[in-house]
mmJSON file of the N, C-alpha and C atoms, coordinates in Angstrom:
{"data_MODEL":{"atom_site":{
"group_PDB":["ATOM","ATOM","ATOM","ATOM","ATOM","ATOM","ATOM","ATOM","ATOM","ATOM","ATOM","ATOM","ATOM","ATOM","ATOM","ATOM","ATOM","ATOM","ATOM","ATOM","ATOM","ATOM","ATOM","ATOM","ATOM","ATOM","ATOM","ATOM","ATOM","ATOM","ATOM","ATOM","ATOM","ATOM","ATOM","ATOM","ATOM","ATOM","ATOM","ATOM","ATOM","ATOM","ATOM","ATOM","ATOM","ATOM","ATOM","ATOM","ATOM","ATOM","ATOM","ATOM","ATOM","ATOM","ATOM","ATOM","ATOM","ATOM","ATOM","ATOM","ATOM","ATOM","ATOM","ATOM","ATOM","ATOM","ATOM","ATOM","ATOM","ATOM","ATOM","ATOM","ATOM","ATOM","ATOM","ATOM","ATOM","ATOM","ATOM","ATOM","ATOM","ATOM","ATOM","ATOM","ATOM","ATOM","ATOM","ATOM","ATOM","ATOM","ATOM","ATOM","ATOM","ATOM","ATOM","ATOM","ATOM","ATOM","ATOM","ATOM","ATOM","ATOM","ATOM","ATOM","ATOM","ATOM","ATOM","ATOM","ATOM","ATOM","ATOM","ATOM","ATOM","ATOM","ATOM","ATOM","ATOM","ATOM","ATOM","ATOM","ATOM","ATOM","ATOM","ATOM","ATOM","ATOM","ATOM","ATOM","ATOM","ATOM","ATOM","ATOM","ATOM","ATOM","ATOM","ATOM","ATOM","ATOM","ATOM","ATOM","ATOM","ATOM","ATOM","ATOM","ATOM","ATOM","ATOM","ATOM","ATOM","ATOM","ATOM","ATOM","ATOM","ATOM","ATOM","ATOM","ATOM","ATOM","ATOM","ATOM","ATOM","ATOM","ATOM","ATOM","ATOM","ATOM","ATOM","ATOM","ATOM","ATOM","ATOM","ATOM","ATOM","ATOM","ATOM","ATOM","ATOM","ATOM","ATOM","ATOM","ATOM","ATOM","ATOM","ATOM","ATOM","ATOM","ATOM","ATOM","ATOM","ATOM","ATOM","ATOM","ATOM","ATOM","ATOM","ATOM","ATOM","ATOM","ATOM","ATOM","ATOM","ATOM","ATOM","ATOM","ATOM","ATOM","ATOM","ATOM","ATOM","ATOM","ATOM","ATOM","ATOM","ATOM","ATOM","ATOM","ATOM","ATOM","ATOM","ATOM","ATOM","ATOM","ATOM","ATOM","ATOM"],
"id":[1,2,3,4,5,6,7,8,9,10,11,12,13,14,15,16,17,18,19,20,21,22,23,24,25,26,27,28,29,30,31,32,33,34,35,36,37,38,39,40,41,42,43,44,45,46,47,48,49,50,51,52,53,54,55,56,57,58,59,60,61,62,63,64,65,66,67,68,69,70,71,72,73,74,75,76,77,78,79,80,81,82,83,84,85,86,87,88,89,90,91,92,93,94,95,96,97,98,99,100,101,102,103,104,105,106,107,108,109,110,111,112,113,114,115,116,117,118,119,120,121,122,123,124,125,126,127,128,129,130,131,132,133,134,135,136,137,138,139,140,141,142,143,144,145,146,147,148,149,150,151,152,153,154,155,156,157,158,159,160,161,162,163,164,165,166,167,168,169,170,171,172,173,174,175,176,177,178,179,180,181,182,183,184,185,186,187,188,189,190,191,192,193,194,195,196,197,198,199,200,201,202,203,204,205,206,207,208,209,210,211,212,213,214,215,216,217,218,219,220,221,222,223,224,225],
"type_symbol":["N","C","C","N","C","C","N","C","C","N","C","C","N","C","C","N","C","C","N","C","C","N","C","C","N","C","C","N","C","C","N","C","C","N","C","C","N","C","C","N","C","C","N","C","C","N","C","C","N","C","C","N","C","C","N","C","C","N","C","C","N","C","C","N","C","C","N","C","C","N","C","C","N","C","C","N","C","C","N","C","C","N","C","C","N","C","C","N","C","C","N","C","C","N","C","C","N","C","C","N","C","C","N","C","C","N","C","C","N","C","C","N","C","C","N","C","C","N","C","C","N","C","C","N","C","C","N","C","C","N","C","C","N","C","C","N","C","C","N","C","C","N","C","C","N","C","C","N","C","C","N","C","C","N","C","C","N","C","C","N","C","C","N","C","C","N","C","C","N","C","C","N","C","C","N","C","C","N","C","C","N","C","C","N","C","C","N","C","C","N","C","C","N","C","C","N","C","C","N","C","C","N","C","C","N","C","C","N","C","C","N","C","C","N","C","C","N","C","C","N","C","C","N","C","C"],
"label_atom_id":["N","CA","C","N","CA","C","N","CA","C","N","CA","C","N","CA","C","N","CA","C","N","CA","C","N","CA","C","N","CA","C","N","CA","C","N","CA","C","N","CA","C","N","CA","C","N","CA","C","N","CA","C","N","CA","C","N","CA","C","N","CA","C","N","CA","C","N","CA","C","N","CA","C","N","CA","C","N","CA","C","N","CA","C","N","CA","C","N","CA","C","N","CA","C","N","CA","C","N","CA","C","N","CA","C","N","CA","C","N","CA","C","N","CA","C","N","CA","C","N","CA","C","N","CA","C","N","CA","C","N","CA","C","N","CA","C","N","CA","C","N","CA","C","N","CA","C","N","CA","C","N","CA","C","N","CA","C","N","CA","C","N","CA","C","N","CA","C","N","CA","C","N","CA","C","N","CA","C","N","CA","C","N","CA","C","N","CA","C","N","CA","C","N","CA","C","N","CA","C","N","CA","C","N","CA","C","N","CA","C","N","CA","C","N","CA","C","N","CA","C","N","CA","C","N","CA","C","N","CA","C","N","CA","C","N","CA","C","N","CA","C","N","CA","C","N","CA","C","N","CA","C","N","CA","C","N","CA","C","N","CA","C"],
"label_alt_id":[null,null,null,null,null,null,null,null,null,null,null,null,null,null,null,null,null,null,null,null,null,null,null,null,null,null,null,null,null,null,null,null,null,null,null,null,null,null,null,null,null,null,null,null,null,null,null,null,null,null,null,null,null,null,null,null,null,null,null,null,null,null,null,null,null,null,null,null,null,null,null,null,null,null,null,null,null,null,null,null,null,null,null,null,null,null,null,null,null,null,null,null,null,null,null,null,null,null,null,null,null,null,null,null,null,null,null,null,null,null,null,null,null,null,null,null,null,null,null,null,null,null,null,null,null,null,null,null,null,null,null,null,null,null,null,null,null,null,null,null,null,null,null,null,null,null,null,null,null,null,null,null,null,null,null,null,null,null,null,null,null,null,null,null,null,null,null,null,null,null,null,null,null,null,null,null,null,null,null,null,null,null,null,null,null,null,null,null,null,null,null,null,null,null,null,null,null,null,null,null,null,null,null,null,null,null,null,null,null,null,null,null,null,null,null,null,null,null,null,null,null,null,null,null,null],
"label_comp_id":["UNK","UNK","UNK","UNK","UNK","UNK","UNK","UNK","UNK","UNK","UNK","UNK","UNK","UNK","UNK","UNK","UNK","UNK","UNK","UNK","UNK","UNK","UNK","UNK","UNK","UNK","UNK","UNK","UNK","UNK","UNK","UNK","UNK","UNK","UNK","UNK","UNK","UNK","UNK","UNK","UNK","UNK","UNK","UNK","UNK","UNK","UNK","UNK","UNK","UNK","UNK","UNK","UNK","UNK","UNK","UNK","UNK","UNK","UNK","UNK","UNK","UNK","UNK","UNK","UNK","UNK","UNK","UNK","UNK","UNK","UNK","UNK","UNK","UNK","UNK","UNK","UNK","UNK","UNK","UNK","UNK","UNK","UNK","UNK","UNK","UNK","UNK","UNK","UNK","UNK","UNK","UNK","UNK","UNK","UNK","UNK","UNK","UNK","UNK","UNK","UNK","UNK","UNK","UNK","UNK","UNK","UNK","UNK","UNK","UNK","UNK","UNK","UNK","UNK","UNK","UNK","UNK","UNK","UNK","UNK","UNK","UNK","UNK","UNK","UNK","UNK","UNK","UNK","UNK","UNK","UNK","UNK","UNK","UNK","UNK","UNK","UNK","UNK","UNK","UNK","UNK","UNK","UNK","UNK","UNK","UNK","UNK","UNK","UNK","UNK","UNK","UNK","UNK","UNK","UNK","UNK","UNK","UNK","UNK","UNK","UNK","UNK","UNK","UNK","UNK","UNK","UNK","UNK","UNK","UNK","UNK","UNK","UNK","UNK","UNK","UNK","UNK","UNK","UNK","UNK","UNK","UNK","UNK","UNK","UNK","UNK","UNK","UNK","UNK","UNK","UNK","UNK","UNK","UNK","UNK","UNK","UNK","UNK","UNK","UNK","UNK","UNK","UNK","UNK","UNK","UNK","UNK","UNK","UNK","UNK","UNK","UNK","UNK","UNK","UNK","UNK","UNK","UNK","UNK","UNK","UNK","UNK","UNK","UNK","UNK"],
"label_asym_id":["A","A","A","A","A","A","A","A","A","A","A","A","A","A","A","A","A","A","A","A","A","A","A","A","A","A","A","A","A","A","A","A","A","A","A","A","A","A","A","A","A","A","A","A","A","A","A","A","A","A","A","A","A","A","A","A","A","A","A","A","A","A","A","A","A","A","A","A","A","A","A","A","A","A","A","A","A","A","A","A","A","A","A","A","A","A","A","A","A","A","A","A","A","A","A","A","A","A","A","A","A","A","A","A","A","A","A","A","A","A","A","A","A","A","A","A","A","A","A","A","A","A","A","A","A","A","A","A","A","A","A","A","A","A","A","A","A","A","A","A","A","A","A","A","A","A","A","A","A","A","A","A","A","A","A","A","A","A","A","A","A","A","A","A","A","A","A","A","A","A","A","A","A","A","A","A","A","A","A","A","A","A","A","A","A","A","A","A","A","A","A","A","A","A","A","A","A","A","A","A","A","A","A","A","A","A","A","A","A","A","A","A","A","A","A","A","A","A","A","A","A","A","A","A","A"],
"label_entity_id":["1","1","1","1","1","1","1","1","1","1","1","1","1","1","1","1","1","1","1","1","1","1","1","1","1","1","1","1","1","1","1","1","1","1","1","1","1","1","1","1","1","1","1","1","1","1","1","1","1","1","1","1","1","1","1","1","1","1","1","1","1","1","1","1","1","1","1","1","1","1","1","1","1","1","1","1","1","1","1","1","1","1","1","1","1","1","1","1","1","1","1","1","1","1","1","1","1","1","1","1","1","1","1","1","1","1","1","1","1","1","1","1","1","1","1","1","1","1","1","1","1","1","1","1","1","1","1","1","1","1","1","1","1","1","1","1","1","1","1","1","1","1","1","1","1","1","1","1","1","1","1","1","1","1","1","1","1","1","1","1","1","1","1","1","1","1","1","1","1","1","1","1","1","1","1","1","1","1","1","1","1","1","1","1","1","1","1","1","1","1","1","1","1","1","1","1","1","1","1","1","1","1","1","1","1","1","1","1","1","1","1","1","1","1","1","1","1","1","1","1","1","1","1","1","1"],
"label_seq_id":[1,1,1,2,2,2,3,3,3,4,4,4,5,5,5,6,6,6,7,7,7,8,8,8,9,9,9,10,10,10,11,11,11,12,12,12,13,13,13,14,14,14,15,15,15,16,16,16,17,17,17,18,18,18,19,19,19,20,20,20,21,21,21,22,22,22,23,23,23,24,24,24,25,25,25,26,26,26,27,27,27,28,28,28,29,29,29,30,30,30,31,31,31,32,32,32,33,33,33,34,34,34,35,35,35,36,36,36,37,37,37,38,38,38,39,39,39,40,40,40,41,41,41,42,42,42,43,43,43,44,44,44,45,45,45,46,46,46,47,47,47,48,48,48,49,49,49,50,50,50,51,51,51,52,52,52,53,53,53,54,54,54,55,55,55,56,56,56,57,57,57,58,58,58,59,59,59,60,60,60,61,61,61,62,62,62,63,63,63,64,64,64,65,65,65,66,66,66,67,67,67,68,68,68,69,69,69,70,70,70,71,71,71,72,72,72,73,73,73,74,74,74,75,75,75],
"pdbx_PDB_ins_code":[null,null,null,null,null,null,null,null,null,null,null,null,null,null,null,null,null,null,null,null,null,null,null,null,null,null,null,null,null,null,null,null,null,null,null,null,null,null,null,null,null,null,null,null,null,null,null,null,null,null,null,null,null,null,null,null,null,null,null,null,null,null,null,null,null,null,null,null,null,null,null,null,null,null,null,null,null,null,null,null,null,null,null,null,null,null,null,null,null,null,null,null,null,null,null,null,null,null,null,null,null,null,null,null,null,null,null,null,null,null,null,null,null,null,null,null,null,null,null,null,null,null,null,null,null,null,null,null,null,null,null,null,null,null,null,null,null,null,null,null,null,null,null,null,null,null,null,null,null,null,null,null,null,null,null,null,null,null,null,null,null,null,null,null,null,null,null,null,null,null,null,null,null,null,null,null,null,null,null,null,null,null,null,null,null,null,null,null,null,null,null,null,null,null,null,null,null,null,null,null,null,null,null,null,null,null,null,null,null,null,null,null,null,null,null,null,null,null,null,null,null,null,null,null,null],
"Cartn_x":[0.746,0.036,0.837,0.268,1.225,-0.014,0.739,-0.337,0.057,-1.349,-1.218,-2.416,-2.299,-3.108,-4.122,-5.259,-6.712,-6.327,-6.929,-6.854,-7.036,-8.021,-8.459,-7.236,-6.118,-4.799,-5.504,-6.363,-6.215,-5.36,-4.977,-4.341,-4.944,-4.733,-5.382,-4.332,-4.458,-3.788,-4.594,-3.73,-3.909,-3.234,-4.069,-3.286,-3.109,-1.793,-1.134,-1.273,-1.743,-1.703,-3.347,-3.962,-5.228,-5.478,-4.58,-4.332,-4.462,-5.324,-5.266,-4.621,-4.997,-4.009,-3.663,-3.109,-2.599,-2.389,-3.176,-2.982,-2.518,-2.399,-2.115,-2.871,-3.464,-4.427,-5.584,-4.481,-3.453,-3.738,-4.599,-4.157,-4.193,-3.225,-2.788,-4.371,-4.581,-5.71,-5.474,-5.947,-5.59,-7.016,-7.005,-8.254,-7.883,-8.678,-8.589,-9.681,-8.836,-9.613,-10.902,-11.602,-13.188,-13.869,-13.216,-13.344,-13.454,-12.999,-12.807,-11.921,-11.874,-10.882,-10.431,-9.579,-9.081,-8.06,-8.216,-7.716,-6.655,-5.247,-4.494,-3.487,-2.581,-1.666,-0.157,0.434,1.233,1.254,2.43,2.675,2.093,2.142,1.924,3.252,4.319,5.73,5.982,5.491,5.589,4.873,3.661,2.937,3.469,4.07,4.894,5.912,6.773,8.013,7.567,6.165,5.945,5.532,4.989,4.557,5.897,6.789,7.984,8.664,8.47,9.374,8.607,6.962,6.137,6.531,6.692,7.275,8.495,9.359,10.481,10.655,9.843,9.997,9.367,8.37,7.534,8.749,9.396,10.551,11.671,11.932,13.276,12.609,11.468,11.214,10.973,10.343,10.727,11.458,12.747,13.567,14.455,13.997,14.797,14.019,12.666,11.835,12.719,12.969,13.697,12.534,13.042,12.48,11.983,10.96,11.531,12.234,12.672,13.693,12.91,12.919,12.643,12.721,11.32,11.849,12.547,13.512,14.412,13.783,13.866,13.914,14.044,13.174,13.792,14.269,15.194,15.603,16.521],
"Cartn_y":[-1.469,-0.045,1.532,1.996,3.202,4.406,5.527,6.578,7.725,8.505,9.742,10.8,11.749,12.449,13.902,13.435,14.016,15.434,16.778,18.049,18.635,17.877,18.16,17.752,17.286,16.784,15.569,14.838,13.128,12.535,11.599,10.445,9.322,8.412,7.381,6.563,5.175,3.837,3.9,3.405,3.18,1.757,0.878,-0.227,-0.043,0.027,0.506,0.132,-1.876,-2.428,-2.274,-1.369,-1.505,0.282,0.742,2.23,2.103,2.612,2.593,3.776,5.034,6.055,7.225,7.993,9.167,10.441,11.759,12.707,13.683,14.839,16.343,17.557,18.009,19.011,19.588,20.541,20.652,20.195,19.737,18.611,17.236,16.546,15.564,14.381,13.596,12.841,11.38,10.695,8.927,8.354,7.48,6.822,5.54,4.724,2.886,2.546,1.298,0.135,0.333,0.623,0.379,1.679,2.775,4.014,5.088,4.936,5.416,6.613,7.698,9.107,9.601,9.882,10.707,11.694,12.568,14.168,13.994,14.366,14.28,15.255,15.212,17.031,16.728,15.118,14.795,15.125,14.954,15.599,14.05,14.092,13.118,12.169,13.081,12.132,11.639,12.253,11.901,10.092,10.172,9.223,8.312,8.072,7.249,6.837,7.768,7.285,6.292,6.393,5.996,4.396,4.509,3.004,2.269,2.957,2.502,1.907,2.757,1.87,0.831,0.845,0.11,-1.244,-1.42,-2.363,-3.198,-2.186,-2.527,-3.349,-2.84,-3.812,-4.928,-5.326,-6.291,-7.619,-6.775,-7.775,-7.898,-7.558,-7.777,-8.953,-8.535,-9.573,-10.622,-10.824,-11.916,-12.457,-11.999,-12.27,-13.103,-12.486,-12.783,-14.089,-13.99,-15.299,-16.362,-17.424,-18.947,-19.663,-20.781,-21.663,-22.546,-23.503,-24.633,-25.968,-26.998,-27.634,-28.517,-28.857,-29.67,-31.109,-31.689,-33.234,-33.879,-34.667,-35.536,-36.658,-36.987,-37.646,-38.782,-39.706,-41.536,-41.709,-42.696,-43.755,-43.085],
"Cartn_z":[0.09,0.143,0.257,-0.526,-0.772,0.426,1.068,1.506,0.853,0.581,0.151,0.936,0.846,1.408,0.217,0.957,0.485,0.467,-0.32,-0.18,1.453,1.821,3.047,4.683,3.966,4.585,5.492,4.895,5.399,4.564,5.216,4.567,4.468,3.69,3.325,2.464,2.475,1.531,0.537,-0.413,-1.779,-2.128,-3.055,-3.26,-4.469,-4.813,-6.033,-6.942,-7.175,-8.146,-8.767,-7.691,-8.779,-9.208,-9.076,-9.958,-11.154,-11.943,-13.564,-14.176,-13.481,-14.107,-13.051,-13.165,-12.961,-13.249,-13.064,-14.068,-13.207,-13.754,-13.258,-14.142,-13.535,-14.59,-13.315,-12.599,-12.462,-10.525,-10.021,-8.378,-9.94,-8.695,-9.126,-8.643,-9.668,-9.396,-9.834,-8.781,-8.766,-9.211,-10.681,-11.06,-11.116,-10.198,-9.83,-11.218,-11.149,-12.232,-11.887,-10.626,-10.342,-10.544,-11.327,-11.536,-10.328,-8.615,-7.378,-8.251,-8.053,-8.251,-6.824,-6.854,-5.736,-6.052,-5.345,-5.8,-4.739,-4.606,-3.893,-3.536,-2.635,-2.777,-3.215,-3.165,-3.488,-5.33,-5.74,-7.333,-7.925,-9.44,-9.967,-9.886,-10.254,-9.909,-8.208,-7.474,-6.305,-5.901,-6.672,-6.216,-7.307,-8.485,-9.221,-8.52,-7.815,-7.112,-5.977,-5.453,-4.055,-4.457,-5.602,-6.335,-7.017,-7.461,-7.884,-6.644,-5.562,-4.102,-3.815,-3.666,-2.933,-3.933,-5.356,-6.113,-5.753,-5.683,-5.602,-4.154,-3.008,-1.776,-2.177,-2.488,-3.153,-3.939,-4.799,-5.071,-4.416,-3.452,-2.991,-1.989,-1.221,-0.496,-0.838,-2.021,-3.009,-3.273,-3.452,-3.363,-2.343,-1.311,0.267,0.707,0.151,0.861,0.519,1.888,1.287,0.537,-0.369,-1.195,-0.584,-0.536,-0.004,-0.445,0.037,-0.893,-1.558,-3.139,-4.059,-3.51,-3.726,-3.494,-4.71,-4.056,-5.035,-5.97,-7.168,-7.75,-7.638,-7.713,-7.421,-8.966,-8.728,-9.972,-10.825],
"occupancy":[1.0,1.0,1.0,1.0,1.0,1.0,1.0,1.0,1.0,1.0,1.0,1.0,1.0,1.0,1.0,1.0,1.0,1.0,1.0,1.0,1.0,1.0,1.0,1.0,1.0,1.0,1.0,1.0,1.0,1.0,1.0,1.0,1.0,1.0,1.0,1.0,1.0,1.0,1.0,1.0,1.0,1.0,1.0,1.0,1.0,1.0,1.0,1.0,1.0,1.0,1.0,1.0,1.0,1.0,1.0,1.0,1.0,1.0,1.0,1.0,1.0,1.0,1.0,1.0,1.0,1.0,1.0,1.0,1.0,1.0,1.0,1.0,1.0,1.0,1.0,1.0,1.0,1.0,1.0,1.0,1.0,1.0,1.0,1.0,1.0,1.0,1.0,1.0,1.0,1.0,1.0,1.0,1.0,1.0,1.0,1.0,1.0,1.0,1.0,1.0,1.0,1.0,1.0,1.0,1.0,1.0,1.0,1.0,1.0,1.0,1.0,1.0,1.0,1.0,1.0,1.0,1.0,1.0,1.0,1.0,1.0,1.0,1.0,1.0,1.0,1.0,1.0,1.0,1.0,1.0,1.0,1.0,1.0,1.0,1.0,1.0,1.0,1.0,1.0,1.0,1.0,1.0,1.0,1.0,1.0,1.0,1.0,1.0,1.0,1.0,1.0,1.0,1.0,1.0,1.0,1.0,1.0,1.0,1.0,1.0,1.0,1.0,1.0,1.0,1.0,1.0,1.0,1.0,1.0,1.0,1.0,1.0,1.0,1.0,1.0,1.0,1.0,1.0,1.0,1.0,1.0,1.0,1.0,1.0,1.0,1.0,1.0,1.0,1.0,1.0,1.0,1.0,1.0,1.0,1.0,1.0,1.0,1.0,1.0,1.0,1.0,1.0,1.0,1.0,1.0,1.0,1.0,1.0,1.0,1.0,1.0,1.0,1.0,1.0,1.0,1.0,1.0,1.0,1.0,1.0,1.0,1.0,1.0,1.0,1.0],
"B_iso_or_equiv":[0.0,0.0,0.0,0.0,0.0,0.0,0.0,0.0,0.0,0.0,0.0,0.0,0.0,0.0,0.0,0.0,0.0,0.0,0.0,0.0,0.0,0.0,0.0,0.0,0.0,0.0,0.0,0.0,0.0,0.0,0.0,0.0,0.0,0.0,0.0,0.0,0.0,0.0,0.0,0.0,0.0,0.0,0.0,0.0,0.0,0.0,0.0,0.0,0.0,0.0,0.0,0.0,0.0,0.0,0.0,0.0,0.0,0.0,0.0,0.0,0.0,0.0,0.0,0.0,0.0,0.0,0.0,0.0,0.0,0.0,0.0,0.0,0.0,0.0,0.0,0.0,0.0,0.0,0.0,0.0,0.0,0.0,0.0,0.0,0.0,0.0,0.0,0.0,0.0,0.0,0.0,0.0,0.0,0.0,0.0,0.0,0.0,0.0,0.0,0.0,0.0,0.0,0.0,0.0,0.0,0.0,0.0,0.0,0.0,0.0,0.0,0.0,0.0,0.0,0.0,0.0,0.0,0.0,0.0,0.0,0.0,0.0,0.0,0.0,0.0,0.0,0.0,0.0,0.0,0.0,0.0,0.0,0.0,0.0,0.0,0.0,0.0,0.0,0.0,0.0,0.0,0.0,0.0,0.0,0.0,0.0,0.0,0.0,0.0,0.0,0.0,0.0,0.0,0.0,0.0,0.0,0.0,0.0,0.0,0.0,0.0,0.0,0.0,0.0,0.0,0.0,0.0,0.0,0.0,0.0,0.0,0.0,0.0,0.0,0.0,0.0,0.0,0.0,0.0,0.0,0.0,0.0,0.0,0.0,0.0,0.0,0.0,0.0,0.0,0.0,0.0,0.0,0.0,0.0,0.0,0.0,0.0,0.0,0.0,0.0,0.0,0.0,0.0,0.0,0.0,0.0,0.0,0.0,0.0,0.0,0.0,0.0,0.0,0.0,0.0,0.0,0.0,0.0,0.0,0.0,0.0,0.0,0.0,0.0,0.0],
"pdbx_formal_charge":[null,null,null,null,null,null,null,null,null,null,null,null,null,null,null,null,null,null,null,null,null,null,null,null,null,null,null,null,null,null,null,null,null,null,null,null,null,null,null,null,null,null,null,null,null,null,null,null,null,null,null,null,null,null,null,null,null,null,null,null,null,null,null,null,null,null,null,null,null,null,null,null,null,null,null,null,null,null,null,null,null,null,null,null,null,null,null,null,null,null,null,null,null,null,null,null,null,null,null,null,null,null,null,null,null,null,null,null,null,null,null,null,null,null,null,null,null,null,null,null,null,null,null,null,null,null,null,null,null,null,null,null,null,null,null,null,null,null,null,null,null,null,null,null,null,null,null,null,null,null,null,null,null,null,null,null,null,null,null,null,null,null,null,null,null,null,null,null,null,null,null,null,null,null,null,null,null,null,null,null,null,null,null,null,null,null,null,null,null,null,null,null,null,null,null,null,null,null,null,null,null,null,null,null,null,null,null,null,null,null,null,null,null,null,null,null,null,null,null,null,null,null,null,null,null],
"auth_seq_id":[1,1,1,2,2,2,3,3,3,4,4,4,5,5,5,6,6,6,7,7,7,8,8,8,9,9,9,10,10,10,11,11,11,12,12,12,13,13,13,14,14,14,15,15,15,16,16,16,17,17,17,18,18,18,19,19,19,20,20,20,21,21,21,22,22,22,23,23,23,24,24,24,25,25,25,26,26,26,27,27,27,28,28,28,29,29,29,30,30,30,31,31,31,32,32,32,33,33,33,34,34,34,35,35,35,36,36,36,37,37,37,38,38,38,39,39,39,40,40,40,41,41,41,42,42,42,43,43,43,44,44,44,45,45,45,46,46,46,47,47,47,48,48,48,49,49,49,50,50,50,51,51,51,52,52,52,53,53,53,54,54,54,55,55,55,56,56,56,57,57,57,58,58,58,59,59,59,60,60,60,61,61,61,62,62,62,63,63,63,64,64,64,65,65,65,66,66,66,67,67,67,68,68,68,69,69,69,70,70,70,71,71,71,72,72,72,73,73,73,74,74,74,75,75,75],
"auth_comp_id":["UNK","UNK","UNK","UNK","UNK","UNK","UNK","UNK","UNK","UNK","UNK","UNK","UNK","UNK","UNK","UNK","UNK","UNK","UNK","UNK","UNK","UNK","UNK","UNK","UNK","UNK","UNK","UNK","UNK","UNK","UNK","UNK","UNK","UNK","UNK","UNK","UNK","UNK","UNK","UNK","UNK","UNK","UNK","UNK","UNK","UNK","UNK","UNK","UNK","UNK","UNK","UNK","UNK","UNK","UNK","UNK","UNK","UNK","UNK","UNK","UNK","UNK","UNK","UNK","UNK","UNK","UNK","UNK","UNK","UNK","UNK","UNK","UNK","UNK","UNK","UNK","UNK","UNK","UNK","UNK","UNK","UNK","UNK","UNK","UNK","UNK","UNK","UNK","UNK","UNK","UNK","UNK","UNK","UNK","UNK","UNK","UNK","UNK","UNK","UNK","UNK","UNK","UNK","UNK","UNK","UNK","UNK","UNK","UNK","UNK","UNK","UNK","UNK","UNK","UNK","UNK","UNK","UNK","UNK","UNK","UNK","UNK","UNK","UNK","UNK","UNK","UNK","UNK","UNK","UNK","UNK","UNK","UNK","UNK","UNK","UNK","UNK","UNK","UNK","UNK","UNK","UNK","UNK","UNK","UNK","UNK","UNK","UNK","UNK","UNK","UNK","UNK","UNK","UNK","UNK","UNK","UNK","UNK","UNK","UNK","UNK","UNK","UNK","UNK","UNK","UNK","UNK","UNK","UNK","UNK","UNK","UNK","UNK","UNK","UNK","UNK","UNK","UNK","UNK","UNK","UNK","UNK","UNK","UNK","UNK","UNK","UNK","UNK","UNK","UNK","UNK","UNK","UNK","UNK","UNK","UNK","UNK","UNK","UNK","UNK","UNK","UNK","UNK","UNK","UNK","UNK","UNK","UNK","UNK","UNK","UNK","UNK","UNK","UNK","UNK","UNK","UNK","UNK","UNK","UNK","UNK","UNK","UNK","UNK","UNK"],
"auth_asym_id":["A","A","A","A","A","A","A","A","A","A","A","A","A","A","A","A","A","A","A","A","A","A","A","A","A","A","A","A","A","A","A","A","A","A","A","A","A","A","A","A","A","A","A","A","A","A","A","A","A","A","A","A","A","A","A","A","A","A","A","A","A","A","A","A","A","A","A","A","A","A","A","A","A","A","A","A","A","A","A","A","A","A","A","A","A","A","A","A","A","A","A","A","A","A","A","A","A","A","A","A","A","A","A","A","A","A","A","A","A","A","A","A","A","A","A","A","A","A","A","A","A","A","A","A","A","A","A","A","A","A","A","A","A","A","A","A","A","A","A","A","A","A","A","A","A","A","A","A","A","A","A","A","A","A","A","A","A","A","A","A","A","A","A","A","A","A","A","A","A","A","A","A","A","A","A","A","A","A","A","A","A","A","A","A","A","A","A","A","A","A","A","A","A","A","A","A","A","A","A","A","A","A","A","A","A","A","A","A","A","A","A","A","A","A","A","A","A","A","A","A","A","A","A","A","A"],
"auth_atom_id":["N","CA","C","N","CA","C","N","CA","C","N","CA","C","N","CA","C","N","CA","C","N","CA","C","N","CA","C","N","CA","C","N","CA","C","N","CA","C","N","CA","C","N","CA","C","N","CA","C","N","CA","C","N","CA","C","N","CA","C","N","CA","C","N","CA","C","N","CA","C","N","CA","C","N","CA","C","N","CA","C","N","CA","C","N","CA","C","N","CA","C","N","CA","C","N","CA","C","N","CA","C","N","CA","C","N","CA","C","N","CA","C","N","CA","C","N","CA","C","N","CA","C","N","CA","C","N","CA","C","N","CA","C","N","CA","C","N","CA","C","N","CA","C","N","CA","C","N","CA","C","N","CA","C","N","CA","C","N","CA","C","N","CA","C","N","CA","C","N","CA","C","N","CA","C","N","CA","C","N","CA","C","N","CA","C","N","CA","C","N","CA","C","N","CA","C","N","CA","C","N","CA","C","N","CA","C","N","CA","C","N","CA","C","N","CA","C","N","CA","C","N","CA","C","N","CA","C","N","CA","C","N","CA","C","N","CA","C","N","CA","C","N","CA","C","N","CA","C","N","CA","C","N","CA","C","N","CA","C","N","CA","C"],
"pdbx_PDB_model_num":[1,1,1,1,1,1,1,1,1,1,1,1,1,1,1,1,1,1,1,1,1,1,1,1,1,1,1,1,1,1,1,1,1,1,1,1,1,1,1,1,1,1,1,1,1,1,1,1,1,1,1,1,1,1,1,1,1,1,1,1,1,1,1,1,1,1,1,1,1,1,1,1,1,1,1,1,1,1,1,1,1,1,1,1,1,1,1,1,1,1,1,1,1,1,1,1,1,1,1,1,1,1,1,1,1,1,1,1,1,1,1,1,1,1,1,1,1,1,1,1,1,1,1,1,1,1,1,1,1,1,1,1,1,1,1,1,1,1,1,1,1,1,1,1,1,1,1,1,1,1,1,1,1,1,1,1,1,1,1,1,1,1,1,1,1,1,1,1,1,1,1,1,1,1,1,1,1,1,1,1,1,1,1,1,1,1,1,1,1,1,1,1,1,1,1,1,1,1,1,1,1,1,1,1,1,1,1,1,1,1,1,1,1,1,1,1,1,1,1,1,1,1,1,1,1]
}}}
């Protein structure tokens, strides 16, 4: 999840996997795949950076996750 700020200064978390698009005209608007829209104080570049860092953390955690041992084949 990434944390963003509404114009009234309340913060909330967004699942970046559900973001369809981000627009800056002039306020930053995040449109979700279900059609919900959120106007936030962060710039478009800041939101994109948060999403990039989120995905990097997910990949780093996946790489660090221990893999189970494969069963040995008979014969």
